[in-house]
C-alpha angles and dihedrals in degrees: 000000000000109000090201088064090050091048092052091046094050092048088053094046099040101029121221123258118185094206141056112276141160111254123217089265087059097249125134104252142170141177115010100355094305109165104217115237128200087255091060114092089223092058094094095037117115121250116278093028106143126241126195126253088243091056092048090050091048093051092046092051090050093047092048090051089052093048092050093048089049090050090052090050093046100044114051094204097041095132091053097049120107114264092247091054090048090051092050093046093046090051090051092046091051090051099041105030123224097285095055094037088056089061089066090085098154092041091053091047090051091050092050089050092047092240098145095173091055090045090053091048091052091050092050093050095052132103086234090065091059093044096053101021100167095047093042094049091052094047093044091051091051091049092048091050088062090060094066 
């Protein structure tokens, strides 16, 4: 999988804000959907404090590395999956985080089995699909396209 493709996709899905802001889930955030942690220097910065493009890129690269490592941990055949499936799963992992992604038990089983239609069905039937409908519809459609 090309991580540059994932980076472009995440910037489109998440948006990029070069300042500290409060996300819809009420977390302090900056860059490309980076939830600020107490270990981040920006954690104690007030809202609307600017960050640089370099810092946003650094946080995104770190978050992508985490999402990919979590995908490898969550999907036993990660390295053997088609690039498009890896891209879809990595996008979901970035958005959901490992704890919530792990709850997609039947989706993950379908992915491991290579049953793209069943994986798409599991995506469609999830709460996640109603929470991020545009992103989910696009990813579901891409997964379903693999089944034909």
